[in-house]
ZAVO-14344 format. One record per atom (N, C-alpha, C, O): residue number from 1; atom name; z, x, y. Coordinates in steps of 0.1 Angstrom, whole numbers. Layout:
R     i   at       Z       X       Y
R   NUM   CA       Z       X       Y
...
% end
This chain:
R     i   at       Z       X       Y
R     1    N     -38     237     105
R     1   CA     -46     239      94
R     1    C     -48     226      85
R     1    O     -38     221      79
R     2    N     -60     222      84
R     2   CA     -64     210      76
R     2    C     -70     213      61
R     2    O     -79     220      58
R     3    N     -63     206      51
R     3   CA     -67     207      39
R     3    C     -72     192      32
R     3    O     -64     183      32
R     4    N     -86     190      27
R     4   CA     -90     179      24
R     4    C     -94     178       8
R     4    O    -101     187       3
R     5    N     -89     168       2
R     5   CA     -94     169     -11
R     5    C     -92     153     -18
R     5    O     -87     145     -11
R     6    N     -96     151     -28
R     6   CA     -97     137     -33
R     6    C     -85     135     -43
R     6    O     -83     144     -51
R     7    N     -78     122     -44
R     7   CA     -67     121     -52
R     7    C     -72     106     -58
R     7    O     -76      97     -51
R     8    N     -72     106     -72
R     8   CA     -73      95     -81
R     8    C     -65      84     -77
R     8    O     -53      86     -77
R     9    N     -68      71     -73
R     9   CA     -61      60     -73
R     9    C     -60      52     -85
R     9    O     -71      47     -88
R    10    N     -51      51     -92
R    10   CA     -50      44    -104
R    10    C     -53      26    -102
R    10    O     -60      19    -109
R    11    N     -45      24     -92
R    11   CA     -47      10     -89
R    11    C     -60       4     -86
R    11    O     -63      -8     -86
R    12    N     -68      14     -82
R    12   CA     -84       9     -77
R    12    C     -94      17     -86
R    12    O    -106      15     -85
R    13    N     -88      24     -95
R    13   CA     -98      32    -104
R    13    C    -109      39     -95
R    13    O    -121      37     -98
R    14    N    -103      48     -84
R    14   CA    -114      53     -79
R    14    C    -107      66     -70
R    14    O     -95      67     -68
R    15    N    -116      76     -66
R    15   CA    -111      88     -58
R    15    C    -111      84     -44
R    15    O    -120      76     -40
R    16    N    -101      89     -36
R    16   CA     -99      87     -23
R    16    C     -97     100     -16
R    16    O     -88     107     -21
R    17    N    -103     103      -5
R    17   CA    -101     116       2
R    17    C     -88     114       9
R    17    O     -84     104      15
R    18    N     -81     126       8
R    18   CA     -67     127      16
R    18    C     -67     139      23
R    18    O     -69     150      18
R    19    N     -66     138      36
R    19   CA     -65     149      46
R    19    C     -52     153      50
R    19    O     -45     144      55
R    20    N     -46     166      48
R    20   CA     -33     171      49
R    20    C     -34     181      61
R    20    O     -40     192      60
R    21    N     -27     177      72
R    21   CA     -26     188      82
R    21    C     -11     193      80
R    21    O      -1     186      79
R    22    N     -12     209      81
R    22   CA      -2     217      80
R    22    C       1     224      93
R    22    O      -8     228     100
R    23    N      16     226      97
R    23   CA      17     230     109
R    23    C      14     243     107
R    23    O      12     248      96
R    24    N      12     252     119
R    24   CA       7     266     122
R    24    C      16     275     114
R    24    O      12     284     107
R    25    N      30     272     115
R    25   CA      41     281     109
R    25    C      41     277      94
R    25    O      49     284      87
R    26    N      35     268      88
R    26   CA      38     263      76
R    26    C      40     275      64
R    26    O      48     274      56
R    27    N      30     286      67
R    27   CA      31     296      58
R    27    C      42     308      59
R    27    O      43     318      52
R    28    N      48     304      70
R    28   CA      60     314      74
R    28    C      71     311      70
R    28    O      76     301      76
R    29    N      78     317      60
R    29   CA      91     315      53
R    29    C      90     302      42
R    29    O      80     298      37
R    30    N     103     296      41
R    30   CA     103     285      31
R    30    C     109     272      37
R    30    O     115     264      31
R    31    N     106     270      50
R    31   CA     111     258      57
R    31    C     104     245      52
R    31    O      92     246      49
R    32    N     112     235      51
R    32   CA     106     223      47
R    32    C     104     213      59
R    32    O     111     213      69
R    33    N      94     205      58
R    33   CA      89     196      70
R    33    C      89     183      66
R    33    O      88     179      55
R    34    N      90     172      80
R    34   CA      90     159      77
R    34    C      75     156      74
R    34    O      65     163      76
R    35    N      74     145      71
R    35   CA      60     139      67
R    35    C      57     127      73
R    35    O      65     117      73
R    36    N      45     126      80
R    36   CA      39     113      85
R    36    C      27     110      76
R    36    O      18     118      73
R    37    N      26      97      72
R    37   CA      14      91      65
R    37    C       8      83      74
R    37    O      14      75      81
R    38    N      -7      82      74
R    38   CA     -14      76      83
R    38    C     -25      69      76
R    38    O     -28      74      65
R    39    N     -31      59      81
R    39   CA     -42      53      73
R    39    C     -54      55      83
R    39    O     -53      60      94
R    40    N     -67      51      76
R    40   CA     -80      54      82
R    40    C     -81      69      87
R    40    O     -83      72      99
R    41    N     -78      78      76
R    41   CA     -77      91      76
R    41    C     -90      98      83
R    41    O     -89     108      90
R    42    N     -99      93      81
R    42   CA    -113      98      85
R    42    C    -114      99     102
R    42    O    -122     107     108
R    43    N    -105      90     107
R    43   CA    -105      88     121
R    43    C     -93      94     128
R    43    O     -91      91     140
R    44    N     -86     102     121
R    44   CA     -74     108     127
R    44    C     -78     122     133
R    44    O     -75     123     145
R    45    N     -82     130     128
R    45   CA     -80     145     131
R    45    C     -92     151     138
R    45    O     -90     161     145
R    46    N    -104     146     137
R    46   CA    -114     151     146
R    46    C    -126     142     146
R    46    O    -129     135     137
R    47    N    -134     144     158
R    47   CA    -145     135     161
R    47    C    -156     136     149
R    47    O    -163     126     147
R    48    N    -158     147     144
R    48   CA    -169     150     137
R    48    C    -169     140     123
R    48    O    -179     136     118
R    49    N    -157     138     117
R    49   CA    -155     130     107
R    49    C    -153     115     110
R    49    O    -154     107     101
R    50    N    -151     113     121
R    50   CA    -147      97     126
R    50    C    -159      89     126
R    50    O    -169      92     131
R    51    N    -156      75     118
R    51   CA    -166      66     120
R    51    C    -168      62     134
R    51    O    -158      59     141
R    52    N    -180      62     140
R    52   CA    -183      59     153
R    52    C    -182      71     163
R    52    O    -183      71     176
R    53    N    -178      82     156
R    53   CA    -176      93     164
R    53    C    -167      98     173
R    53    O    -167     109     179
R    54    N    -156      89     172
R    54   CA    -144      89     182
R    54    C    -131      90     172
R    54    O    -129      81     164
R    55    N    -123     100     174
R    55   CA    -111     101     166
R    55    C    -100      99     175
R    55    O    -102      96     187
R    56    N     -86     103     170
R    56   CA     -76     105     176
R    56    C     -75     118     181
R    56    O     -68     120     191
R    57    N     -81     128     176
R    57   CA     -82     141     178
R    57    C     -69     148     176
R    57    O     -65     157     182
R    58    N     -63     142     165
R    58   CA     -49     146     164
R    58    C     -46     160     160
R    58    O     -35     165     163
R    59    N     -56     168     153
R    59   CA     -55     181     149
R    59    C     -53     189     162
R    59    O     -45     198     162
R    60    N     -61     186     171
R    60   CA     -59     193     186
R    60    C     -45     193     190
R    60    O     -37     202     191
R    61    N     -44     180     192
R    61   CA     -31     175     197
R    61    C     -17     182     190
R    61    O      -9     188     197
R    62    N     -17     181     179
R    62   CA      -6     188     168
R    62    C      -6     204     172
R    62    O       5     209     175
R    63    N     -17     210     172
R    63   CA     -17     225     174
R    63    C     -15     227     188
R    63    O      -7     236     190
R    64    N     -21     221     198
R    64   CA     -17     225     211
R    64    C      -2     223     216
R    64    O       3     229     225
R    65    N       4     213     208
R    65   CA      18     210     212
R    65    C      27     217     202
R    65    O      39     216     204
R    66    N      22     223     192
R    66   CA      30     231     182
R    66    C      41     222     176
R    66    O      52     226     176
R    67    N      38     209     171
R    67   CA      44     200     165
R    67    C      48     203     150
R    67    O      38     208     144
R    68    N      56     203     145
R    68   CA      61     209     131
R    68    C      64     197     122
R    68    O      75     193     120
R    69    N      53     191     118
R    69   CA      53     180     112
R    69    C      41     180     102
R    69    O      30     185     107
R    70    N      41     175      89
R    70   CA      30     175      80
R    70    C      24     161      81
R    70    O      32     151      80
R    71    N      12     160      83
R    71   CA       4     146      85
R    71    C      -4     145      74
R    71    O     -12     153      71
R    72    N      -3     132      68
R    72   CA     -11     128      57
R    72    C     -21     118      59
R    72    O     -16     107      61
R    73    N     -33     120      60
R    73   CA     -44     109      63
R    73    C     -52     105      52
R    73    O     -57     113      45
R    74    N     -53      92      48
R    74   CA     -56      85      38
R    74    C     -68      79      42
R    74    O     -68      69      49
R    75    N     -80      85      38
R    75   CA     -95      80      42
R    75    C     -95      63      39
R    75    O     -88      58      30
R    76    N    -102      56      45
R    76   CA    -105      43      43
R    76    C    -120      40      48
R    76    O    -122      33      59
R    77    N    -128      43      43
R    77   CA    -143      38      46
R    77    C    -151      30      36
R    77    O    -163      30      36
R    78    N    -142      22      28
R    78   CA    -148      14      18
R    78    C    -149      -1      24
R    78    O    -143      -4      34
R    79    N    -157      -9      16
R    79   CA    -159     -23      21
R    79    C    -146     -31      18
R    79    O    -144     -42      22
R    80    N    -136     -24      11
R    80   CA    -123     -30       8
R    80    C    -113     -29      19
R    80    O    -101     -34      17
R    81    N    -117     -23      31
R    81   CA    -106     -20      42
R    81    C     -98     -31      44
R    81    O     -86     -29      43
R    82    N    -101     -43      47
R    82   CA     -95     -56      50
R    82    C     -87     -61      38
R    82    O     -76     -67      40
R    83    N     -92     -59      26
R    83   CA     -85     -62      14
R    83    C     -73     -54      12
R    83    O     -63     -60       9
R    84    N     -74     -40      13
R    84   CA     -65     -30      11
R    84    C     -54     -30      20
R    84    O     -43     -28      16
R    85    N     -56     -33      34
R    85   CA     -47     -34      44
R    85    C     -39     -48      46
R    85    O     -28     -48      53
R    86    N     -44     -57      42
R    86   CA     -39     -70      41
R    86    C     -30     -74      29
R    86    O     -37     -79      20
R    87    N     -17     -73      27
R    87   CA      -9     -77      16
R    87    C     -13     -91      10
R    87    O     -13     -93      -2
R    88    N     -17    -100      18
R    88   CA     -19    -115      15
R    88    C     -33    -118      20
R    88    O     -39    -113      29
R    89    N     -38    -129      12
R    89   CA     -52    -135      18
R    89    C     -48    -140      32
R    89    O     -37    -145      35
R    90    N     -59    -137      40
R    90   CA     -56    -142      54
R    90    C     -53    -156      56
R    90    O     -58    -165      49
R    91    N     -43    -158      65
R    91   CA     -36    -173      66
R    91    C     -44    -178      78
R    91    O     -54    -173      83
R    92    N     -37    -190      80
R    92   CA     -42    -200      92
R    92    C     -42    -193     106
R    92    O     -51    -195     114
R    93    N     -33    -184     108
R    93   CA     -32    -179     122
R    93    C     -44    -172     124
R    93    O     -46    -169     136
R    94    N     -51    -167     115
R    94   CA     -64    -157     115
R    94    C     -74    -165     122
R    94    O     -82    -159     130
R    95    N     -75    -179     120
R    95   CA     -84    -186     125
R    95    C     -86    -185     141
R    95    O     -97    -184     146
R    96    N     -73    -185     147
R    96   CA     -74    -185     161
R    96    C     -80    -173     165
R    96    O     -84    -174     177
R    97    N     -81    -163     159
R    97   CA     -89    -150     166
R    97    C    -103    -149     158
R    97    O    -112    -144     164
R    98    N    -104    -153     146
R    98   CA    -116    -151     139
R    98    C    -125    -162     142
R    98    O    -137    -159     143
R    99    N    -121    -174     143
R    99   CA    -129    -187     148
R    99    C    -134    -191     132
R    99    O    -144    -199     131
R   100    N    -128    -187     123
R   100   CA    -134    -193     110
R   100    C    -123    -186      98
R   100    O    -117    -176     100
R   101    N    -123    -194      88
R   101   CA    -114    -192      76
R   101    C    -118    -179      69
R   101    O    -129    -178      66
R   102    N    -109    -169      66
R   102   CA    -112    -158      59
R   102    C    -107    -156      47
R   102    O     -95    -159      46
R   103    N    -112    -154      36
R   103   CA    -107    -150      22
R   103    C    -104    -137      20
R   103    O    -102    -134       8
R   104    N    -104    -128      29
R   104   CA    -101    -114      27
R   104    C     -87    -111      24
R   104    O     -78    -119      28
R   105    N     -84    -101      18
R   105   CA     -69     -97      18
R   105    C     -65     -97       4
R   105    O     -73    -100      -5
R   106    N     -50     -94       3
R   106   CA     -45     -93     -10
R   106    C     -44     -82     -19
R   106    O     -39     -83     -31
R   107    N     -49     -70     -13
R   107   CA     -48     -58     -22
R   107    C     -38     -49     -16
R   107    O     -36     -38     -21
R   108    N     -31     -53      -5
R   108   CA     -21     -43       2
R   108    C     -10     -38      -7
R   108    O      -5     -27      -6
R   109    N      -6     -47     -15
R   109   CA       5     -45     -25
R   109    C       2     -32     -31
R   109    O       9     -22     -31
R   110    N     -10     -33     -38
R   110   CA     -14     -21     -47
R   110    C     -16      -9     -40
R   110    O     -12       2     -45
R   111    N     -22     -10     -27
R   111   CA     -24       3     -19
R   111    C     -11       9     -14
R   111    O     -12      21     -13
R   112    N       0       2     -11
R   112   CA      12       8      -6
R   112    C      16      12     -19
R   112    O      18      24     -20
R   113    N      18       5     -31
R   113   CA      24      11     -43
R   113    C      17      25     -46
R   113    O      23      34     -51
R   114    N       4      27     -43
R   114   CA      -3      39     -46
R   114    C       4      51     -38
R   114    O       8      62     -43
R   115    N       5      48     -25
R   115   CA      11      58     -15
R   115    C      26      62     -22
R   115    O      29      74     -24
R   116    N      33      51     -25
R   116   CA      47      54     -30
R   116    C      48      59     -41
R   116    O      54      70     -41
R   117    N      43      56     -52
R   117   CA      43      59     -66
R   117    C      32      70     -70
R   117    O      33      75     -82
R   118    N      24      74     -63
R   118   CA      14      83     -68
R   118    C      11      94     -56
R   118    O      12     106     -58
R   119    N       8      88     -44
R   119   CA       5     100     -34
R   119    C      16     106     -29
R   119    O      16     119     -27
R   120    N      28     100     -26
R   120   CA      40     108     -21
R   120    C      45     117     -33
R   120    O      48     129     -30
R   121    N      46     113     -43
R   121   CA      50     121     -53
R   121    C      44     136     -56
R   121    O      50     147     -58
R   122    N      28     133     -54
R   122   CA      20     145     -54
R   122    C      21     154     -43
R   122    O      22     166     -44
R   123    N      23     146     -29
R   123   CA      24     156     -18
R   123    C      38     162     -19
R   123    O      38     174     -16
R   124    N      49     157     -22
R   124   CA      60     163     -23
R   124    C      62     174     -33
R   124    O      70     183     -31
R   125    N      54     173     -45
R   125   CA      54     184     -52
R   125    C      45     194     -48
R   125    O      48     205     -52
R   126    N      34     194     -41
R   126   CA      25     205     -37
R   126    C      29     212     -24
R   126    O      26     224     -21
R   127    N      35     205     -16
R   127   CA      40     209      -4
R   127    C      54     211       0
R   127    O      61     205      -7
R   128    N      60     218       9
R   128   CA      74     219      10
R   128    C      77     207      21
R   128    O      76     210      33
R   129    N      81     195      17
R   129   CA      85     185      24
R   129    C      99     182      23
R   129    O     106     185      14
R   130    N     103     174      36
R   130   CA     115     169      35
R   130    C     114     156      30
R   130    O     111     146      36
R   131    N     118     154      15
R   131   CA     114     140       9
R   131    C     121     128      15
R   131    O     115     117      17
R   132    N     132     131      19
R   132   CA     138     118      25
R   132    C     137     116      42
R   132    O     144     109      49
R   133    N     126     123      47
R   133   CA     122     122      60
R   133    C     106     120      63
R   133    O      98     127      68
R   134    N     105     108      58
R   134   CA      90     103      59
R   134    C      87      91      67
R   134    O      94      81      67
R   135    N      76      92      75
R   135   CA      73      82      86
R   135    C      60      78      84
R   135    O      52      85      78
R   136    N      56      66      88
R   136   CA      44      60      85
R   136    C      38      56      99
R   136    O      45      50     108
R   137    N      25      58     102
R   137   CA      20      52     115
R   137    C       4      45     112
R   137    O      -4      48     102
R   138    N       2      36     121
R   138   CA     -13      29     116
R   138    C     -16      21     128
R   138    O      -8      17     137
R   139    N     -30      19     129
R   139   CA     -36      12     140
R   139    C     -42       2     134
R   139    O     -46       3     122
R   140    N     -44     -11     142
R   140   CA     -51     -24     140
R   140    C     -45     -28     125
R   140    O     -33     -29     124
R   141    N     -53     -29     115
R   141   CA     -49     -34     105
R   141    C     -37     -23      97
R   141    O     -28     -26      89
R   142    N     -40     -11     101
R   142   CA     -32      -1      95
R   142    C     -19      -2     101
R   142    O     -10       3      96
R   143    N     -15      -9     113
R   143   CA      -3     -14     119
R   143    C       3     -25     110
R   143    O      16     -25     108
R   144    N      -7     -34     103
R   144   CA       0     -45      96
R   144    C       5     -38      82
R   144    O      16     -41      79
R   145    N      -4     -30      75
R   145   CA       2     -26      63
R   145    C      13     -15      64
R   145    O      20     -12      54
R   146    N      13     -10      77
R   146   CA      25      -1      79
R   146    C      39      -8      79
R   146    O      49      -4      74
R   147    N      37     -20      88
R   147   CA      49     -29      87
R   147    C      54     -33      74
R   147    O      66     -34      71
R   148    N      42     -37      67
R   148   CA      45     -42      54
R   148    C      52     -32      45
R   148    O      61     -36      37
R   149    N      48     -19      46
R   149   CA      54      -6      37
R   149    C      68      -4      42
R   149    O      77      -1      34
R   150    N      70      -6      55
R   150   CA      84      -4      59
R   150    C      94     -15      53
R   150    O     106     -12      49
R   151    N      87     -29      52
R   151   CA      97     -38      47
R   151    C      99     -36      31
R   151    O     109     -38      25
R   152    N      86     -31      25
R   152   CA      89     -32      11
R   152    C      98     -19       6
R   152    O     106     -20      -4
R   153    N      96      -7      13
R   153   CA     103       5       9
R   153    C     111      10      22
R   153    O     107      21      27
R   154    N     121       4      27
R   154   CA     127       8      38
R   154    C     136      19      37
R   154    O     142      24      47
R   155    N     137      24      23
R   155   CA     146      37      20
R   155    C     137      48      21
R   155    O     141      60      19
R   156    N     123      45      24
R   156   CA     113      58      24
R   156    C     107      60      38
R   156    O     107      70      44
R   157    N     102      49      42
R   157   CA      96      49      57
R   157    C     105      43      67
R   157    O     105      31      70
R   158    N     113      52      72
R   158   CA     125      49      81
R   158    C     121      49      95
R   158    O     128      43     104
R   159    N     108      55      98
R   159   CA     104      56     112
R   159    C      90      50     111
R   159    O      82      54     102
R   160    N      86      41     121
R   160   CA      72      37     120
R   160    C      66      37     134
R   160    O      74      34     143
R   161    N      53      39     136
R   161   CA      47      36     148
R   161    C      34      30     145
R   161    O      26      35     137
R   162    N      33      19     154
R   162   CA      19      11     150
R   162    C      13       8     163
R   162    O      21       6     173
R   163    N       0       8     164
R   163   CA      -8       5     177
R   163    C     -17      -5     174
R   163    O     -25      -6     164
R   164    N     -17     -15     184
R   164   CA     -26     -27     184
R   164    C     -28     -32     171
R   164    O     -39     -32     166
R   165    N     -16     -36     165
R   165   CA     -15     -41     151
R   165    C     -24     -54     149
R   165    O     -22     -63     157
R   166    N     -32     -54     140
R   166   CA     -38     -67     135
R   166    C     -30     -76     127
R   166    O     -34     -80     116
R   167    N     -18     -79     132
R   167   CA      -7     -87     124
R   167    C     -12    -101     120
R   167    O      -7    -107     111
R   168    N     -24    -106     129
R   168   CA     -28    -119     129
R   168    C     -36    -123     114
R   168    O     -38    -135     110
R   169    N     -38    -113     109
R   169   CA     -46    -116      95
R   169    C     -35    -120      87
R   169    O     -38    -128      78
R   170    N     -24    -117      87
R   170   CA     -12    -121      77
R   170    C       0    -128      86
R   170    O      11    -130      81
R   171    N      -2    -132      97
R   171   CA      10    -135     107
R   171    C      22    -141     100
R   171    O      33    -137     100
R   172    N      16    -153      95
R   172   CA      29    -160      87
R   172    C      37    -153      78
R   172    O      50    -153      79
R   173    N      30    -146      69
R   173   CA      37    -138      58
R   173    C      43    -126      63
R   173    O      53    -122      57
R   174    N      40    -120      72
R   174   CA      45    -106      78
R   174    C      57    -111      86
R   174    O      67    -103      86
R   175    N      57    -123      92
R   175   CA      70    -126     100
R   175    C      81    -129      92
R   175    O      92    -127      94
R   176    N      75    -135      81
R   176   CA      88    -142      70
R   176    C      91    -130      63
R   176    O     103    -129      60
R   177    N      83    -120      59
R   177   CA      89    -108      52
R   177    C      98     -99      61
R   177    O     108     -94      57
R   178    N      95     -98      75
R   178   CA     105     -91      82
R   178    C     118     -98      84
R   178    O     129     -92      83
R   179    N     118    -111      85
R   179   CA     130    -121      85
R   179    C     139    -116      73
R   179    O     150    -112      74
R   180    N     131    -118      60
R   180   CA     137    -118      48
R   180    C     143    -102      43
R   180    O     151    -100      34
R   181    N     136     -93      51
R   181   CA     139     -80      46
R   181    C     151     -74      51
R   181    O     154     -77      63
R   182    N     159     -64      45
R   182   CA     170     -57      49
R   182    C     165     -44      54
R   182    O     161     -35      46
R   183    N     166     -43      68
R   183   CA     160     -32      74
R   183    C     171     -24      79
R   183    O     170     -19      90
R   184    N     183     -21      73
R   184   CA     194     -16      79
R   184    C     192      -1      78
R   184    O     200       7      84
R   185    N     182       4      71
R   185   CA     180      18      67
R   185    C     170      23      76
R   185    O     168      35      76
R   186    N     163      14      85
R   186   CA     152      18      94
R   186    C     159      23     106
R   186    O     169      18     112
R   187    N     153      34     110
R   187   CA     159      42     123
R   187    C     150      39     135
R   187    O     156      36     145
R   188    N     137      38     135
R   188   CA     131      35     148
R   188    C     117      29     144
R   188    O     111      31     134
R   189    N     113      22     152
R   189   CA      99      12     153
R   189    C      95      14     167
R   189    O     103      12     176
R   190    N      80      17     168
R   190   CA      75      18     180
R   190    C      60       8     178
R   190    O      52      10     169
R   191    N      61      -1     188
R   191   CA      48     -10     186
R   191    C      40      -9     200
R   191    O      47      -6     209
R   192    N      28     -11     202
R   192   CA      22     -12     214
R   192    C       9     -22     212
R   192    O       4     -24     201
R   193    N       4     -27     223
R   193   CA      -7     -36     221
R   193    C     -13     -37     235
R   193    O      -7     -38     246
R   194    N     -27     -36     234
R   194   CA     -34     -36     249
R   194    C     -34     -54     253
R   194    O     -32     -63     245
R   195    N     -36     -54     267
R   195   CA     -38     -68     270
R   195    C     -52     -72     273
R   195    O     -55     -82     280
R   196    N     -62     -62     267
R   196   CA     -75     -67     269
R   196    C     -82     -62     255
R   196    O     -93     -57     254
R   197    N     -75     -64     244
R   197   CA     -80     -60     230
R   197    C     -93     -64     226
R   197    O    -100     -56     219
R   198    N     -98     -76     232
R   198   CA    -110     -83     229
R   198    C    -119     -80     241
R   198    O    -129     -86     242
R   199    N    -116     -72     250
R   199   CA    -123     -70     261
R   199    C    -124     -84     273
R   199    O    -114     -86     281
R   200    N    -135     -91     274
R   200   CA    -133    -100     283
R   200    C    -130    -115     276
R   200    O    -130    -126     282
R   201    N    -129    -114     265
R   201   CA    -127    -127     255
R   201    C    -111    -130     258
R   201    O    -102    -126     251
R   202    N    -109    -137     270
R   202   CA     -93    -138     273
R   202    C     -83    -145     263
R   202    O     -72    -142     261
R   203    N     -92    -155     255
R   203   CA     -82    -164     246
R   203    C     -79    -154     234
R   203    O     -68    -155     228
R   204    N     -88    -146     231
R   204   CA     -84    -138     220
R   204    C     -76    -125     224
R   204    O     -68    -119     216
R   205    N     -77    -121     237
R   205   CA     -67    -111     242
R   205    C     -54    -118     240
R   205    O     -45    -113     233
R   206    N     -52    -131     247
R   206   CA     -39    -138     246
R   206    C     -33    -139     232
R   206    O     -21    -137     230
R   207    N     -43    -143     222
R   207   CA     -37    -146     210
R   207    C     -33    -133     202
R   207    O     -23    -132     195
R   208    N     -41    -121     205
R   208   CA     -36    -110     199
R   208    C     -24    -103     203
R   208    O     -16     -97     195
R   209    N     -22    -104     217
R   209   CA      -9    -100     223
R   209    C       2    -108     220
R   209    O      13    -103     218
R   210    N      -1    -121     218
R   210   CA      10    -131     212
R   210    C      15    -127     199
R   210    O      27    -126     196
R   211    N       4    -125     191
R   211   CA       8    -120     177
R   211    C      16    -109     176
R   211    O      26    -110     167
R   212    N      15     -99     183
R   212   CA      25     -86     185
R   212    C      37     -89     191
R   212    O      47     -85     186
R   213    N      36     -96     202
R   213   CA      49     -99     208
R   213    C      60    -109     197
R   213    O      72    -108     197
R   214    N      53    -116     189
R   214   CA      61    -123     180
R   214    C      67    -115     170
R   214    O      79    -116     166
R   215    N      58    -105     166
R   215   CA      63     -95     156
R   215    C      77     -87     162
R   215    O      87     -84     155
R   216    N      74     -83     176
R   216   CA      84     -76     181
R   216    C      98     -84     183
R   216    O     109     -79     181
R   217    N      95     -97     187
R   217   CA     107    -105     189
R   217    C     117    -106     177
R   217    O     129    -108     178
R   218    N     110    -105     165
R   218   CA     116    -104     152
R   218    C     124     -92     150
R   218    O     136     -92     148
R   219    N     115     -82     152
R   219   CA     122     -69     148
R   219    C     133     -64     158
R   219    O     142     -57     154
R   220    N     132     -68     170
R   220   CA     142     -65     181
R   220    C     155     -71     178
R   220    O     165     -64     180
R   221    N     156     -84     171
R   221   CA     168     -91     167
R   221    C     174     -82     155
R   221    O     187     -82     155
R   222    N     167     -76     147
R   222   CA     172     -69     136
R   222    C     175     -54     138
R   222    O     181     -48     130
R   223    N     169     -48     148
R   223   CA     169     -31     150
R   223    C     169     -30     165
R   223    O     159     -33     171
R   224    N     179     -25     172
R   224   CA     180     -21     184
R   224    C     170     -10     188
R   224    O     165     -10     200
R   225    N     167      -1     179
R   225   CA     158       9     180
R   225    C     145       5     180
R   225    O     137      14     178
R   226    N     139      -7     183
R   226   CA     126     -10     183
R   226    C     120     -10     199
R   226    O     126     -16     207
R   227    N     108      -4     201
R   227   CA     104      -4     213
R   227    C      90      -9     213
R   227    O      82      -8     204
R   228    N      86     -16     224
R   228   CA      72     -23     224
R   228    C      68     -21     238
R   228    O      76     -22     247
R   229    N      54     -17     240
R   229   CA      47     -13     250
R   229    C      35     -22     251
R   229    O      28     -23     242
R   230    N      33     -29     264
R   230   CA      19     -34     265
R   230    C      11     -26     274
R   230    O      15     -24     285
R   231    N      -2     -21     270
R   231   CA      -9     -13     277
R   231    C     -20     -20     285
R   231    O     -28     -28     280
R   232    N     -19     -17     297
R   232   CA     -28     -24     305
R   232    C     -41     -23     304
R   232    O     -44     -11     304
R   233    N     -52     -32     304
R   233   CA     -66     -28     303
R   233    C     -72     -21     289
R   233    O     -84     -19     288
R   234    N     -62     -19     280
R   234   CA     -66     -13     268
R   234    C     -72     -23     257
R   234    O     -66     -32     251
R   235    N     -84     -20     256
R   235   CA     -93     -25     246
R   235    C     -91     -18     229
R   235    O     -83      -8     227
R   236    N     -98     -24     220
R   236   CA     -94     -23     208
R   236    C    -105     -14     201
R   236    O    -113     -17     193
R   237    N    -103      -2     206
R   237   CA    -112       8     202
R   237    C    -107      23     204
R   237    O     -98      25     213
R   238    N    -111      32     196
R   238   CA    -105      44     194
R   238    C    -104      56     207
R   238    O     -96      65     207
R   239    N    -113      51     217
R   239   CA    -112      58     230
R   239    C     -98      55     236
R   239    O     -91      63     243
R   240    N     -95      42     234
R   240   CA     -82      36     242
R   240    C     -69      40     231
R   240    O     -58      44     236
R   241    N     -72      41     220
R   241   CA     -62      44     209
R   241    C     -57      59     212
R   241    O     -45      61     212
R   242    N     -68      69     214
R   242   CA     -66      83     216
R   242    C     -55      86     227
R   242    O     -46      94     226
R   243    N     -57      77     236
R   243   CA     -50      80     251
R   243    C     -35      77     248
R   243    O     -26      81     255
R   244    N     -32      71     236
R   244   CA     -20      66     233
R   244    C     -11      77     223
R   244    O       1      75     221
R   245    N     -18      85     219
R   245   CA     -14      97     210
R   245    C      -1     102     215
R   245    O       9     103     207
R   246    N       0     106     227
R   246   CA      15     114     232
R   246    C      25     103     231
R   246    O      37     106     230
R   247    N      21      92     233
R   247   CA      35      81     236
R   247    C      40      79     221
R   247    O      52      80     218
R   248    N      30      75     212
R   248   CA      37      71     198
R   248    C      41      83     190
R   248    O      49      83     181
R   249    N      34      93     195
R   249   CA      36     106     185
R   249    C      50     111     189
R   249    O      59     113     181
R   250    N      53     112     203
R   250   CA      66     118     208
R   250    C      77     109     203
R   250    O      87     114     201
R   251    N      74      96     202
R   251   CA      84      87     198
R   251    C      89      90     183
R   251    O     100      88     179
R   252    N      77      94     176
R   252   CA      82      97     161
R   252    C      88     111     161
R   252    O      98     113     153
R   253    N      83     119     168
R   253   CA      90     135     167
R   253    C     102     135     172
R   253    O     111     142     167
R   254    N     105     126     181
R   254   CA     119     127     187
R   254    C     128     122     176
R   254    O     139     126     175
R   255    N     124     113     166
R   255   CA     133     106     158
R   255    C     133     118     145
R   255    O     143     119     137
R   256    N     123     125     144
R   256   CA     123     134     135
R   256    C     133     146     140
R   256    O     139     151     131
R   257    N     134     149     152
R   257   CA     142     160     157
R   257    C     156     156     155
R   257    O     164     165     154
R   258    N     162     145     155
R   258   CA     175     141     153
R   258    C     181     145     139
R   258    O     193     146     137
R   259    N     171     147     132
R   259   CA     177     151     118
R   259    C     175     167     116
R   259    O     166     174     122
R   260    N     184     172     109
R   260   CA     185     188     108
R   260    C     173     191      96
R   260    O     173     185      86
R   261    N     165     201     100
R   261   CA     157     205      91
R   261    C     164     212      79
R   261    O     176     216      82
R   262    N     158     213      67
R   262   CA     164     219      57
R   262    C     154     231      49
R   262    O     142     231      50
R   263    N     160     240      44
R   263   CA     153     251      38
R   263    C     150     250      23
R   263    O     144     258      16
% end
């Protein structure tokens, strides 16, 4: 069951569509459920709403597999996507992939604070959630902002899953943040990256993969429950992202299952 409604973002003075997937058995009894927050909400649940017409088809996947988790999709189809998903102005590393200096970024702090201080309390009040069992997942720049959110709020986002993360936009800063952050409360991290993210541009493919490997190397030194997968021949588009839904979602739900559900 999918509910869609606008929520006002005080940080950006605008409404943003929020998509909420509720398990099929949500209306049976008073059980509470873990919650997964995801970015690029319009591309998560079905193809008809997705930019470009291809989504993760997560609604079908969740229903077919009977997964008992509430999924929150935050739409992002504004011109500020790069700004909101990058906590800092794009750094020097980004030039290796972009080929030019970029001045985008810097609004990620406000975006994450909106999720934590406005959206999560709203969701926890409206639905039967396990307030202390909250995960986050993201793709591309969504992976960057997810990792940032984990570092900023490790007491909230204890399980994260990121696909083909565009860490390169803020490579220097996110590496430093991970090193400096206390991640002792984090329970699990899943990362993956294709080895053909840019198709035939081998230099970009190599830099993109190296960027993700560098983040993994830092994380695995701090957390033994960190997994990293290199996906052969995977490119940077939703046709390839969708194929990995079983892997990254089963990783999250396995960690959800380690906790006892409460009523």
